[in-house]
PQR file of N, CA, C, O and H, with PARSE charges and radii, in Angstrom:
ATOM      1  N   UNK A   1       0.833  -1.177  -0.011 -0.4000 1.5000
ATOM      2  CA  UNK A   1       0.014   0.020   0.045 -0.0000 2.0000
ATOM      3  C   UNK A   1       0.873   1.258  -0.016  0.5500 1.7000
ATOM      4  O   UNK A   1       1.849   1.338   0.730 -0.5500 1.4000
ATOM      5  N   UNK A   2       0.574   2.229  -0.857 -0.4000 1.5000
ATOM      6  CA  UNK A   2       1.345   3.396  -0.981 -0.0000 2.0000
ATOM      7  C   UNK A   2       1.050   4.434   0.073  0.5500 1.7000
ATOM      8  O   UNK A   2       0.068   4.321   0.807 -0.5500 1.4000
ATOM      9  H   UNK A   2      -0.219   2.164  -1.464  0.4000 1.0000
ATOM     10  N   UNK A   3       1.907   5.462   0.153 -0.4000 1.5000
ATOM     11  CA  UNK A   3       1.715   6.438   1.183 -0.0000 2.0000
ATOM     12  C   UNK A   3       0.401   7.201   1.033  0.5500 1.7000
ATOM     13  O   UNK A   3      -0.236   7.530   2.034 -0.5500 1.4000
ATOM     14  H   UNK A   3       2.705   5.553  -0.444  0.4000 1.0000
ATOM     15  N   UNK A   4      -0.011   7.484  -0.194 -0.4000 1.5000
ATOM     16  CA  UNK A   4      -1.304   8.213  -0.419 -0.0000 2.0000
ATOM     17  C   UNK A   4      -2.460   7.313   0.191  0.5500 1.7000
ATOM     18  O   UNK A   4      -3.323   7.806   0.918 -0.5500 1.4000
ATOM     19  H   UNK A   4       0.506   7.216  -1.007  0.4000 1.0000
ATOM     20  N   UNK A   5      -2.436   6.087  -0.114 -0.4000 1.5000
ATOM     21  CA  UNK A   5      -3.494   5.195   0.315 -0.0000 2.0000
ATOM     22  C   UNK A   5      -3.539   5.138   1.818  0.5500 1.7000
ATOM     23  O   UNK A   5      -4.627   5.117   2.392 -0.5500 1.4000
ATOM     24  H   UNK A   5      -1.735   5.686  -0.704  0.4000 1.0000
ATOM     25  N   UNK A   6      -2.345   5.112   2.511 -0.4000 1.5000
ATOM     26  CA  UNK A   6      -2.289   5.138   3.957 -0.0000 2.0000
ATOM     27  C   UNK A   6      -2.811   6.495   4.534  0.5500 1.7000
ATOM     28  O   UNK A   6      -3.459   6.558   5.579 -0.5500 1.4000
ATOM     29  H   UNK A   6      -1.461   5.129   2.044  0.4000 1.0000
ATOM     30  N   UNK A   7      -2.484   7.549   3.788 -0.4000 1.5000
ATOM     31  CA  UNK A   7      -2.981   8.888   4.225 -0.0000 2.0000
ATOM     32  C   UNK A   7      -4.480   8.898   4.113  0.5500 1.7000
ATOM     33  O   UNK A   7      -5.129   9.479   4.983 -0.5500 1.4000
ATOM     34  H   UNK A   7      -1.958   7.499   2.939  0.4000 1.0000
ATOM     35  N   UNK A   8      -5.074   8.306   3.117 -0.4000 1.5000
ATOM     36  CA  UNK A   8      -6.558   8.288   2.953 -0.0000 2.0000
ATOM     37  C   UNK A   8      -7.145   7.481   4.159  0.5500 1.7000
ATOM     38  O   UNK A   8      -8.175   7.862   4.715 -0.5500 1.4000
ATOM     39  H   UNK A   8      -4.547   7.834   2.411  0.4000 1.0000
ATOM     40  N   UNK A   9      -6.496   6.405   4.538 -0.4000 1.5000
ATOM     41  CA  UNK A   9      -7.015   5.663   5.672 -0.0000 2.0000
ATOM     42  C   UNK A   9      -6.915   6.452   6.924  0.5500 1.7000
ATOM     43  O   UNK A   9      -7.793   6.358   7.782 -0.5500 1.4000
ATOM     44  H   UNK A   9      -5.659   6.096   4.087  0.4000 1.0000
ATOM     45  N   UNK A  10      -5.839   7.261   7.074 -0.4000 1.5000
ATOM     46  CA  UNK A  10      -5.778   8.166   8.224 -0.0000 2.0000
ATOM     47  C   UNK A  10      -6.916   9.184   8.263  0.5500 1.7000
ATOM     48  O   UNK A  10      -7.512   9.466   9.303 -0.5500 1.4000
ATOM     49  H   UNK A  10      -5.126   7.338   6.377  0.4000 1.0000
ATOM     50  N   UNK A  11      -7.193   9.743   7.015 -0.4000 1.5000
ATOM     51  CA  UNK A  11      -8.332  10.699   6.983 -0.0000 2.0000
ATOM     52  C   UNK A  11      -9.659  10.020   7.216  0.5500 1.7000
ATOM     53  O   UNK A  11     -10.578  10.646   7.745 -0.5500 1.4000
ATOM     54  H   UNK A  11      -6.709   9.514   6.171  0.4000 1.0000
ATOM     55  N   UNK A  12      -9.796   8.744   6.836 -0.4000 1.5000
ATOM     56  CA  UNK A  12     -11.017   8.030   7.162 -0.0000 2.0000
ATOM     57  C   UNK A  12     -11.202   7.966   8.705  0.5500 1.7000
ATOM     58  O   UNK A  12     -12.313   8.120   9.214 -0.5500 1.4000
ATOM     59  H   UNK A  12      -9.050   8.235   6.407  0.4000 1.0000
ATOM     60  N   UNK A  13     -10.085   7.735   9.428 -0.4000 1.5000
ATOM     61  CA  UNK A  13     -10.208   7.744  10.857 -0.0000 2.0000
ATOM     62  C   UNK A  13     -10.510   9.112  11.407  0.5500 1.7000
ATOM     63  O   UNK A  13     -11.324   9.263  12.317 -0.5500 1.4000
ATOM     64  H   UNK A  13      -9.183   7.610   9.015  0.4000 1.0000
ATOM     65  N   UNK A  14      -9.858  10.102  10.857 -0.4000 1.5000
ATOM     66  CA  UNK A  14     -10.199  11.521  11.291 -0.0000 2.0000
ATOM     67  C   UNK A  14     -11.622  11.922  11.050  0.5500 1.7000
ATOM     68  O   UNK A  14     -12.217  12.632  11.860 -0.5500 1.4000
ATOM     69  H   UNK A  14      -9.197   9.980  10.117  0.4000 1.0000
ATOM     70  N   UNK A  15     -12.186  11.473   9.935 -0.4000 1.5000
ATOM     71  CA  UNK A  15     -13.565  11.736   9.580 -0.0000 2.0000
ATOM     72  C   UNK A  15     -14.485  11.013  10.531  0.5500 1.7000
ATOM     73  O   UNK A  15     -15.513  11.565  10.924 -0.5500 1.4000
ATOM     74  H   UNK A  15     -11.703  10.896   9.277  0.4000 1.0000
ATOM     75  N   UNK A  16     -14.152   9.798  10.913 -0.4000 1.5000
ATOM     76  CA  UNK A  16     -14.923   9.061  11.867 -0.0000 2.0000
ATOM     77  C   UNK A  16     -14.956   9.762  13.230  0.5500 1.7000
ATOM     78  O   UNK A  16     -15.973   9.796  13.922 -0.5500 1.4000
ATOM     79  H   UNK A  16     -13.317   9.350  10.593  0.4000 1.0000
ATOM     80  N   UNK A  17     -13.779  10.326  13.581 -0.4000 1.5000
ATOM     81  CA  UNK A  17     -13.738  11.011  14.925 -0.0000 2.0000
ATOM     82  C   UNK A  17     -14.377  12.416  14.829  0.5500 1.7000
ATOM     83  O   UNK A  17     -14.840  12.938  15.843 -0.5500 1.4000
ATOM     84  H   UNK A  17     -12.952  10.299  13.019  0.4000 1.0000
ATOM     85  N   UNK A  18     -14.412  13.033  13.639 -0.4000 1.5000
ATOM     86  CA  UNK A  18     -15.046  14.334  13.538 -0.0000 2.0000
ATOM     87  C   UNK A  18     -15.825  14.343  12.199  0.5500 1.7000
ATOM     88  O   UNK A  18     -15.379  14.901  11.197 -0.5500 1.4000
ATOM     89  H   UNK A  18     -14.037  12.609  12.815  0.4000 1.0000
ATOM     90  N   UNK A  19     -17.006  13.698  12.237 -0.4000 1.5000
ATOM     91  CA  UNK A  19     -17.760  13.522  11.012 -0.0000 2.0000
ATOM     92  C   UNK A  19     -18.267  14.823  10.356  0.5500 1.7000
ATOM     93  O   UNK A  19     -18.663  14.800   9.191 -0.5500 1.4000
ATOM     94  H   UNK A  19     -17.368  13.245  13.051  0.4000 1.0000
ATOM     95  N   UNK A  20     -18.261  15.952  11.082 -0.4000 1.5000
ATOM     96  CA  UNK A  20     -18.699  17.134  10.535 -0.0000 2.0000
ATOM     97  C   UNK A  20     -17.599  18.150  10.275  0.5500 1.7000
ATOM     98  O   UNK A  20     -17.821  19.345  10.086 -0.5500 1.4000
ATOM     99  H   UNK A  20     -17.939  15.970  12.029  0.4000 1.0000
ATOM    100  N   UNK A  21     -16.406  17.592  10.280 -0.4000 1.5000
ATOM    101  CA  UNK A  21     -15.239  18.444  10.016 -0.0000 2.0000
ATOM    102  C   UNK A  21     -14.940  18.509   8.466  0.5500 1.7000
ATOM    103  O   UNK A  21     -14.545  17.520   7.849 -0.5500 1.4000
ATOM    104  H   UNK A  21     -16.225  16.621  10.433  0.4000 1.0000
ATOM    105  N   UNK A  22     -15.140  19.649   7.922 -0.4000 1.5000
ATOM    106  CA  UNK A  22     -14.888  19.801   6.469 -0.0000 2.0000
ATOM    107  C   UNK A  22     -13.451  19.499   6.083  0.5500 1.7000
ATOM    108  O   UNK A  22     -13.216  18.937   5.013 -0.5500 1.4000
ATOM    109  H   UNK A  22     -15.461  20.453   8.423  0.4000 1.0000
ATOM    110  N   UNK A  23     -12.500  19.845   6.902 -0.4000 1.5000
ATOM    111  CA  UNK A  23     -11.109  19.693   6.558 -0.0000 2.0000
ATOM    112  C   UNK A  23     -10.656  18.225   6.237  0.5500 1.7000
ATOM    113  O   UNK A  23      -9.862  17.996   5.324 -0.5500 1.4000
ATOM    114  H   UNK A  23     -12.691  20.302   7.771  0.4000 1.0000
ATOM    115  N   UNK A  24     -11.181  17.270   7.004 -0.4000 1.5000
ATOM    116  CA  UNK A  24     -10.875  15.862   6.682 -0.0000 2.0000
ATOM    117  C   UNK A  24     -11.458  15.444   5.349  0.5500 1.7000
ATOM    118  O   UNK A  24     -10.791  14.710   4.621 -0.5500 1.4000
ATOM    119  H   UNK A  24     -11.826  17.456   7.746  0.4000 1.0000
ATOM    120  N   UNK A  25     -12.665  15.862   4.980 -0.4000 1.5000
ATOM    121  CA  UNK A  25     -13.271  15.524   3.746 -0.0000 2.0000
ATOM    122  C   UNK A  25     -12.444  16.228   2.585  0.5500 1.7000
ATOM    123  O   UNK A  25     -12.213  15.627   1.536 -0.5500 1.4000
ATOM    124  H   UNK A  25     -13.207  16.458   5.572  0.4000 1.0000
ATOM    125  N   UNK A  26     -12.034  17.444   2.802 -0.4000 1.5000
ATOM    126  CA  UNK A  26     -11.308  18.205   1.808 -0.0000 2.0000
ATOM    127  C   UNK A  26      -9.944  17.503   1.562  0.5500 1.7000
ATOM    128  O   UNK A  26      -9.589  17.255   0.410 -0.5500 1.4000
ATOM    129  H   UNK A  26     -12.221  17.932   3.655  0.4000 1.0000
ATOM    130  N   UNK A  27      -9.236  17.205   2.553 -0.4000 1.5000
ATOM    131  CA  UNK A  27      -7.910  16.626   2.392 -0.0000 2.0000
ATOM    132  C   UNK A  27      -8.015  15.206   1.821  0.5500 1.7000
ATOM    133  O   UNK A  27      -7.225  14.837   0.953 -0.5500 1.4000
ATOM    134  H   UNK A  27      -9.525  17.406   3.489  0.4000 1.0000
ATOM    135  N   UNK A  28      -8.967  14.414   2.290 -0.4000 1.5000
ATOM    136  CA  UNK A  28      -9.143  13.067   1.678 -0.0000 2.0000
ATOM    137  C   UNK A  28      -9.532  13.177   0.243  0.5500 1.7000
ATOM    138  O   UNK A  28      -9.017  12.436  -0.594 -0.5500 1.4000
ATOM    139  H   UNK A  28      -9.609  14.714   2.996  0.4000 1.0000
ATOM    140  N   UNK A  29     -10.429  14.081  -0.075 -0.4000 1.5000
ATOM    141  CA  UNK A  29     -10.791  14.299  -1.503 -0.0000 2.0000
ATOM    142  C   UNK A  29      -9.631  14.760  -2.364  0.5500 1.7000
ATOM    143  O   UNK A  29      -9.483  14.332  -3.509 -0.5500 1.4000
ATOM    144  H   UNK A  29     -10.847  14.683   0.605  0.4000 1.0000
ATOM    145  N   UNK A  30      -8.822  15.625  -1.811 -0.4000 1.5000
ATOM    146  CA  UNK A  30      -7.624  16.043  -2.603 -0.0000 2.0000
ATOM    147  C   UNK A  30      -6.707  14.876  -2.870  0.5500 1.7000
ATOM    148  O   UNK A  30      -6.123  14.797  -3.951 -0.5500 1.4000
ATOM    149  H   UNK A  30      -8.942  15.973  -0.881  0.4000 1.0000
ATOM    150  N   UNK A  31      -6.557  13.956  -1.915 -0.4000 1.5000
ATOM    151  CA  UNK A  31      -5.713  12.807  -2.193 -0.0000 2.0000
ATOM    152  C   UNK A  31      -6.336  11.827  -3.195  0.5500 1.7000
ATOM    153  O   UNK A  31      -5.660  11.222  -4.027 -0.5500 1.4000
ATOM    154  H   UNK A  31      -7.031  14.021  -1.037  0.4000 1.0000
ATOM    155  N   UNK A  32      -7.662  11.708  -3.067 -0.4000 1.5000
ATOM    156  CA  UNK A  32      -8.352  10.859  -4.061 -0.0000 2.0000
ATOM    157  C   UNK A  32      -8.267  11.402  -5.439  0.5500 1.7000
ATOM    158  O   UNK A  32      -8.162  10.643  -6.403 -0.5500 1.4000
ATOM    159  H   UNK A  32      -8.211  12.199  -2.391  0.4000 1.0000
ATOM    160  N   UNK A  33      -8.310  12.751  -5.569 -0.4000 1.5000
ATOM    161  CA  UNK A  33      -8.101  13.386  -6.855 -0.0000 2.0000
ATOM    162  C   UNK A  33      -6.698  13.033  -7.404  0.5500 1.7000
ATOM    163  O   UNK A  33      -6.542  12.715  -8.583 -0.5500 1.4000
ATOM    164  H   UNK A  33      -8.395  13.368  -4.786  0.4000 1.0000
ATOM    165  N   UNK A  34      -5.673  13.098  -6.507 -0.4000 1.5000
ATOM    166  CA  UNK A  34      -4.323  12.759  -6.947 -0.0000 2.0000
ATOM    167  C   UNK A  34      -4.234  11.384  -7.427  0.5500 1.7000
ATOM    168  O   UNK A  34      -3.449  11.111  -8.334 -0.5500 1.4000
ATOM    169  H   UNK A  34      -5.800  13.357  -5.549  0.4000 1.0000
ATOM    170  N   UNK A  35      -5.010  10.454  -6.865 -0.4000 1.5000
ATOM    171  CA  UNK A  35      -4.984   9.044  -7.273 -0.0000 2.0000
ATOM    172  C   UNK A  35      -5.868   8.728  -8.466  0.5500 1.7000
ATOM    173  O   UNK A  35      -5.915   7.588  -8.928 -0.5500 1.4000
ATOM    174  H   UNK A  35      -5.648  10.676  -6.127  0.4000 1.0000
ATOM    175  N   UNK A  36      -6.609   9.795  -8.994 -0.4000 1.5000
ATOM    176  CA  UNK A  36      -7.439   9.560 -10.097 -0.0000 2.0000
ATOM    177  C   UNK A  36      -8.793   8.988  -9.746  0.5500 1.7000
ATOM    178  O   UNK A  36      -9.544   8.537 -10.611 -0.5500 1.4000
ATOM    179  H   UNK A  36      -6.571  10.721  -8.619  0.4000 1.0000
ATOM    180  N   UNK A  37      -9.087   9.016  -8.471 -0.4000 1.5000
ATOM    181  CA  UNK A  37     -10.442   8.510  -7.954 -0.0000 2.0000
ATOM    182  C   UNK A  37     -11.422   9.721  -7.917  0.5500 1.7000
ATOM    183  O   UNK A  37     -11.810  10.224  -6.863 -0.5500 1.4000
ATOM    184  H   UNK A  37      -8.477   9.382  -7.768  0.4000 1.0000
ATOM    185  N   UNK A  38     -11.779  10.136  -9.126 -0.4000 1.5000
ATOM    186  CA  UNK A  38     -12.486  11.384  -9.271 -0.0000 2.0000
ATOM    187  C   UNK A  38     -13.869  11.392  -8.636  0.5500 1.7000
ATOM    188  O   UNK A  38     -14.272  12.375  -8.014 -0.5500 1.4000
ATOM    189  H   UNK A  38     -11.464   9.727  -9.983  0.4000 1.0000
ATOM    190  N   UNK A  39     -14.572  10.317  -8.794 -0.4000 1.5000
ATOM    191  CA  UNK A  39     -15.970  10.292  -8.211 -0.0000 2.0000
ATOM    192  C   UNK A  39     -15.873  10.339  -6.689  0.5500 1.7000
ATOM    193  O   UNK A  39     -16.636  11.062  -6.049 -0.5500 1.4000
ATOM    194  H   UNK A  39     -14.245   9.518  -9.299  0.4000 1.0000
ATOM    195  N   UNK A  40     -15.001   9.624  -6.132 -0.4000 1.5000
ATOM    196  CA  UNK A  40     -14.808   9.633  -4.644 -0.0000 2.0000
ATOM    197  C   UNK A  40     -14.365  11.007  -4.174  0.5500 1.7000
ATOM    198  O   UNK A  40     -14.804  11.492  -3.131 -0.5500 1.4000
ATOM    199  H   UNK A  40     -14.381   9.036  -6.652  0.4000 1.0000
ATOM    200  N   UNK A  41     -13.484  11.635  -4.962 -0.4000 1.5000
ATOM    201  CA  UNK A  41     -13.047  12.995  -4.659 -0.0000 2.0000
ATOM    202  C   UNK A  41     -14.225  13.937  -4.685  0.5500 1.7000
ATOM    203  O   UNK A  41     -14.378  14.769  -3.791 -0.5500 1.4000
ATOM    204  H   UNK A  41     -13.127  11.241  -5.809  0.4000 1.0000
ATOM    205  N   UNK A  42     -15.066  13.814  -5.710 -0.4000 1.5000
ATOM    206  CA  UNK A  42     -16.219  14.673  -5.871 -0.0000 2.0000
ATOM    207  C   UNK A  42     -17.182  14.536  -4.694  0.5500 1.7000
ATOM    208  O   UNK A  42     -17.692  15.531  -4.177 -0.5500 1.4000
ATOM    209  H   UNK A  42     -14.941  13.138  -6.436  0.4000 1.0000
ATOM    210  N   UNK A  43     -17.417  13.337  -4.293 -0.4000 1.5000
ATOM    211  CA  UNK A  43     -18.315  13.050  -3.176 -0.0000 2.0000
ATOM    212  C   UNK A  43     -17.792  13.658  -1.906  0.5500 1.7000
ATOM    213  O   UNK A  43     -18.546  14.283  -1.160 -0.5500 1.4000
ATOM    214  H   UNK A  43     -17.004  12.529  -4.712  0.4000 1.0000
ATOM    215  N   UNK A  44     -16.483  13.484  -1.637 -0.4000 1.5000
ATOM    216  CA  UNK A  44     -15.868  14.016  -0.427 -0.0000 2.0000
ATOM    217  C   UNK A  44     -15.886  15.558  -0.431  0.5500 1.7000
ATOM    218  O   UNK A  44     -16.240  16.162   0.582 -0.5500 1.4000
ATOM    219  H   UNK A  44     -15.870  12.977  -2.243  0.4000 1.0000
ATOM    220  N   UNK A  45     -15.522  16.184  -1.518 -0.4000 1.5000
ATOM    221  CA  UNK A  45     -15.490  17.632  -1.572 -0.0000 2.0000
ATOM    222  C   UNK A  45     -16.896  18.222  -1.486  0.5500 1.7000
ATOM    223  O   UNK A  45     -17.075  19.321  -0.961 -0.5500 1.4000
ATOM    224  H   UNK A  45     -15.234  15.693  -2.341  0.4000 1.0000
ATOM    225  N   UNK A  46     -17.858  17.526  -1.980 -0.4000 1.5000
ATOM    226  CA  UNK A  46     -19.275  18.017  -1.828 -0.0000 2.0000
ATOM    227  C   UNK A  46     -19.690  17.880  -0.383  0.5500 1.7000
ATOM    228  O   UNK A  46     -20.422  18.740   0.107 -0.5500 1.4000
ATOM    229  H   UNK A  46     -17.713  16.633  -2.406  0.4000 1.0000
ATOM    230  N   UNK A  47     -19.278  16.875   0.313 -0.4000 1.5000
ATOM    231  CA  UNK A  47     -19.527  16.752   1.768 -0.0000 2.0000
ATOM    232  C   UNK A  47     -18.797  17.855   2.500  0.5500 1.7000
ATOM    233  O   UNK A  47     -19.366  18.440   3.423 -0.5500 1.4000
ATOM    234  H   UNK A  47     -18.684  16.177  -0.086  0.4000 1.0000
ATOM    235  N   UNK A  48     -17.618  18.157   2.152 -0.4000 1.5000
ATOM    236  CA  UNK A  48     -16.866  19.251   2.812 -0.0000 2.0000
ATOM    237  C   UNK A  48     -17.649  20.584   2.656  0.5500 1.7000
ATOM    238  O   UNK A  48     -17.799  21.341   3.615 -0.5500 1.4000
ATOM    239  H   UNK A  48     -17.156  17.682   1.403  0.4000 1.0000
ATOM    240  N   UNK A  49     -18.137  20.848   1.436 -0.4000 1.5000
ATOM    241  CA  UNK A  49     -18.895  22.046   1.199 -0.0000 2.0000
ATOM    242  C   UNK A  49     -20.162  22.118   2.026  0.5500 1.7000
ATOM    243  O   UNK A  49     -20.569  23.187   2.481 -0.5500 1.4000
ATOM    244  H   UNK A  49     -18.016  20.233   0.656  0.4000 1.0000
ATOM    245  N   UNK A  50     -20.801  20.918   2.221 -0.4000 1.5000
ATOM    246  CA  UNK A  50     -21.985  20.871   3.033 -0.0000 2.0000
ATOM    247  C   UNK A  50     -21.666  21.325   4.479  0.5500 1.7000
ATOM    248  O   UNK A  50     -22.517  21.962   5.099 -0.5500 1.4000
ATOM    249  H   UNK A  50     -20.470  20.050   1.851  0.4000 1.0000
ATOM    250  N   UNK A  51     -20.543  21.041   5.006 -0.4000 1.5000
ATOM    251  CA  UNK A  51     -20.202  21.416   6.378 -0.0000 2.0000
ATOM    252  C   UNK A  51     -19.550  22.799   6.441  0.5500 1.7000
ATOM    253  O   UNK A  51     -19.590  23.422   7.501 -0.5500 1.4000
ATOM    254  H   UNK A  51     -19.852  20.523   4.502  0.4000 1.0000
ATOM    255  N   UNK A  52     -18.959  23.305   5.375 -0.4000 1.5000
ATOM    256  CA  UNK A  52     -18.305  24.597   5.336 -0.0000 2.0000
ATOM    257  C   UNK A  52     -18.543  25.302   4.066  0.5500 1.7000
ATOM    258  O   UNK A  52     -17.617  25.434   3.265 -0.5500 1.4000
ATOM    259  H   UNK A  52     -18.927  22.798   4.513  0.4000 1.0000
ATOM    260  N   UNK A  53     -19.749  25.776   3.819 -0.4000 1.5000
ATOM    261  CA  UNK A  53     -20.133  26.371   2.515 -0.0000 2.0000
ATOM    262  C   UNK A  53     -19.443  27.695   2.225  0.5500 1.7000
ATOM    263  O   UNK A  53     -19.564  28.202   1.109 -0.5500 1.4000
ATOM    264  H   UNK A  53     -20.501  25.669   4.469  0.4000 1.0000
ATOM    265  N   UNK A  54     -18.741  28.265   3.159 -0.4000 1.5000
ATOM    266  CA  UNK A  54     -18.051  29.549   2.946 -0.0000 2.0000
ATOM    267  C   UNK A  54     -16.582  29.468   2.577  0.5500 1.7000
ATOM    268  O   UNK A  54     -15.907  30.492   2.484 -0.5500 1.4000
ATOM    269  H   UNK A  54     -18.643  27.853   4.065  0.4000 1.0000
ATOM    270  N   UNK A  55     -16.064  28.213   2.358 -0.4000 1.5000
ATOM    271  CA  UNK A  55     -14.645  28.049   2.021 -0.0000 2.0000
ATOM    272  C   UNK A  55     -14.510  27.913   0.494  0.5500 1.7000
ATOM    273  O   UNK A  55     -14.833  26.890  -0.109 -0.5500 1.4000
ATOM    274  H   UNK A  55     -16.613  27.381   2.433  0.4000 1.0000
ATOM    275  N   UNK A  56     -14.020  29.000  -0.078 -0.4000 1.5000
ATOM    276  CA  UNK A  56     -13.894  29.043  -1.535 -0.0000 2.0000
ATOM    277  C   UNK A  56     -12.975  27.978  -2.118  0.5500 1.7000
ATOM    278  O   UNK A  56     -13.197  27.527  -3.242 -0.5500 1.4000
ATOM    279  H   UNK A  56     -13.758  29.831   0.411  0.4000 1.0000
ATOM    280  N   UNK A  57     -11.954  27.567  -1.382 -0.4000 1.5000
ATOM    281  CA  UNK A  57     -11.028  26.547  -1.900 -0.0000 2.0000
ATOM    282  C   UNK A  57     -11.769  25.210  -2.166  0.5500 1.7000
ATOM    283  O   UNK A  57     -11.412  24.452  -3.067 -0.5500 1.4000
ATOM    284  H   UNK A  57     -11.775  27.933  -0.468  0.4000 1.0000
ATOM    285  N   UNK A  58     -12.799  24.957  -1.357 -0.4000 1.5000
ATOM    286  CA  UNK A  58     -13.558  23.732  -1.548 -0.0000 2.0000
ATOM    287  C   UNK A  58     -14.248  23.730  -2.903  0.5500 1.7000
ATOM    288  O   UNK A  58     -14.265  22.720  -3.606 -0.5500 1.4000
ATOM    289  H   UNK A  58     -13.089  25.573  -0.624  0.4000 1.0000
ATOM    290  N   UNK A  59     -14.830  24.907  -3.266 -0.4000 1.5000
ATOM    291  CA  UNK A  59     -15.504  25.005  -4.571 -0.0000 2.0000
ATOM    292  C   UNK A  59     -14.486  24.880  -5.701  0.5500 1.7000
ATOM    293  O   UNK A  59     -14.749  24.220  -6.706 -0.5500 1.4000
ATOM    294  H   UNK A  59     -14.816  25.727  -2.694  0.4000 1.0000
ATOM    295  N   UNK A  60     -13.317  25.519  -5.537 -0.4000 1.5000
ATOM    296  CA  UNK A  60     -12.287  25.407  -6.587 -0.0000 2.0000
ATOM    297  C   UNK A  60     -11.867  23.981  -6.797  0.5500 1.7000
ATOM    298  O   UNK A  60     -11.723  23.530  -7.934 -0.5500 1.4000
ATOM    299  H   UNK A  60     -13.104  26.056  -4.720  0.4000 1.0000
ATOM    300  N   UNK A  61     -11.676  23.293  -5.752 -0.4000 1.5000
ATOM    301  CA  UNK A  61     -11.248  21.901  -5.822 -0.0000 2.0000
ATOM    302  C   UNK A  61     -12.339  20.986  -6.483  0.5500 1.7000
ATOM    303  O   UNK A  61     -12.055  20.120  -7.310 -0.5500 1.4000
ATOM    304  H   UNK A  61     -11.792  23.659  -4.829  0.4000 1.0000
ATOM    305  N   UNK A  62     -13.537  21.240  -6.071 -0.4000 1.5000
ATOM    306  CA  UNK A  62     -14.684  20.517  -6.676 -0.0000 2.0000
ATOM    307  C   UNK A  62     -14.843  20.849  -8.119  0.5500 1.7000
ATOM    308  O   UNK A  62     -15.117  19.976  -8.943 -0.5500 1.4000
ATOM    309  H   UNK A  62     -13.767  21.944  -5.399  0.4000 1.0000
ATOM    310  N   UNK A  63     -14.672  22.121  -8.440 -0.4000 1.5000
ATOM    311  CA  UNK A  63     -14.735  22.587  -9.843 -0.0000 2.0000
ATOM    312  C   UNK A  63     -13.733  21.866 -10.699  0.5500 1.7000
ATOM    313  O   UNK A  63     -14.043  21.468 -11.822 -0.5500 1.4000
ATOM    314  H   UNK A  63     -14.449  22.829  -7.771  0.4000 1.0000
ATOM    315  N   UNK A  64     -12.489  21.685 -10.169 -0.4000 1.5000
ATOM    316  CA  UNK A  64     -11.471  20.939 -10.913 -0.0000 2.0000
ATOM    317  C   UNK A  64     -11.918  19.475 -11.178  0.5500 1.7000
ATOM    318  O   UNK A  64     -11.688  18.927 -12.256 -0.5500 1.4000
ATOM    319  H   UNK A  64     -12.237  22.009  -9.257  0.4000 1.0000
ATOM    320  N   UNK A  65     -12.519  18.908 -10.227 -0.4000 1.5000
ATOM    321  CA  UNK A  65     -12.990  17.512 -10.435 -0.0000 2.0000
ATOM    322  C   UNK A  65     -14.147  17.475 -11.493  0.5500 1.7000
ATOM    323  O   UNK A  65     -14.169  16.636 -12.393 -0.5500 1.4000
ATOM    324  H   UNK A  65     -12.705  19.353  -9.351  0.4000 1.0000
ATOM    325  N   UNK A  66     -15.062  18.396 -11.334 -0.4000 1.5000
ATOM    326  CA  UNK A  66     -16.140  18.518 -12.326 -0.0000 2.0000
ATOM    327  C   UNK A  66     -15.540  18.653 -13.767  0.5500 1.7000
ATOM    328  O   UNK A  66     -16.016  18.036 -14.720 -0.5500 1.4000
ATOM    329  H   UNK A  66     -15.043  19.078 -10.603  0.4000 1.0000
ATOM    330  N   UNK A  67     -14.478  19.488 -13.870 -0.4000 1.5000
ATOM    331  CA  UNK A  67     -13.871  19.704 -15.221 -0.0000 2.0000
ATOM    332  C   UNK A  67     -13.220  18.429 -15.708  0.5500 1.7000
ATOM    333  O   UNK A  67     -13.354  18.113 -16.890 -0.5500 1.4000
ATOM    334  H   UNK A  67     -14.091  19.989 -13.096  0.4000 1.0000
ATOM    335  N   UNK A  68     -12.538  17.693 -14.893 -0.4000 1.5000
ATOM    336  CA  UNK A  68     -11.948  16.449 -15.278 -0.0000 2.0000
ATOM    337  C   UNK A  68     -13.027  15.455 -15.765  0.5500 1.7000
ATOM    338  O   UNK A  68     -12.815  14.703 -16.716 -0.5500 1.4000
ATOM    339  H   UNK A  68     -12.429  17.950 -13.932  0.4000 1.0000
ATOM    340  N   UNK A  69     -14.176  15.477 -15.090 -0.4000 1.5000
ATOM    341  CA  UNK A  69     -15.201  14.532 -15.432 -0.0000 2.0000
ATOM    342  C   UNK A  69     -16.046  15.056 -16.631  0.5500 1.7000
ATOM    343  O   UNK A  69     -17.007  14.406 -17.043 -0.5500 1.4000
ATOM    344  H   UNK A  69     -14.349  16.088 -14.317  0.4000 1.0000
ATOM    345  N   UNK A  70     -15.680  16.221 -17.175 -0.4000 1.5000
ATOM    346  CA  UNK A  70     -16.393  16.758 -18.348 -0.0000 2.0000
ATOM    347  C   UNK A  70     -17.664  17.470 -18.012  0.5500 1.7000
ATOM    348  O   UNK A  70     -18.470  17.710 -18.911 -0.5500 1.4000
ATOM    349  H   UNK A  70     -14.899  16.749 -16.840  0.4000 1.0000
ATOM    350  N   UNK A  71     -17.889  17.815 -16.803 -0.4000 1.5000
ATOM    351  CA  UNK A  71     -19.109  18.543 -16.342 -0.0000 2.0000
ATOM    352  C   UNK A  71     -18.735  20.051 -16.200  0.5500 1.7000
ATOM    353  O   UNK A  71     -18.355  20.475 -15.108 -0.5500 1.4000
ATOM    354  H   UNK A  71     -17.235  17.620 -16.073  0.4000 1.0000
ATOM    355  N   UNK A  72     -18.835  20.839 -17.252 -0.4000 1.5000
ATOM    356  CA  UNK A  72     -18.492  22.214 -17.261 -0.0000 2.0000
ATOM    357  C   UNK A  72     -19.623  23.076 -16.994  0.5500 1.7000
ATOM    358  O   UNK A  72     -19.477  24.298 -16.970 -0.5500 1.4000
ATOM    359  H   UNK A  72     -19.144  20.495 -18.138  0.4000 1.0000
TER
END
């Protein structure tokens, strides 16, 4: 298992401990994006936005995923 996969597992634990923390969803989604797991990244980033709708970087990251998926 690579370092990114281990980091995702760590963020899964962090999200379990703080399920309404946008940062865990954002960081896990960013890693999933890096691994090409775009739908998982999109789901996580959308969840992060649900918990912190005022964080512009979340929308930027989600927009990048939408663009990769061809949803402009």
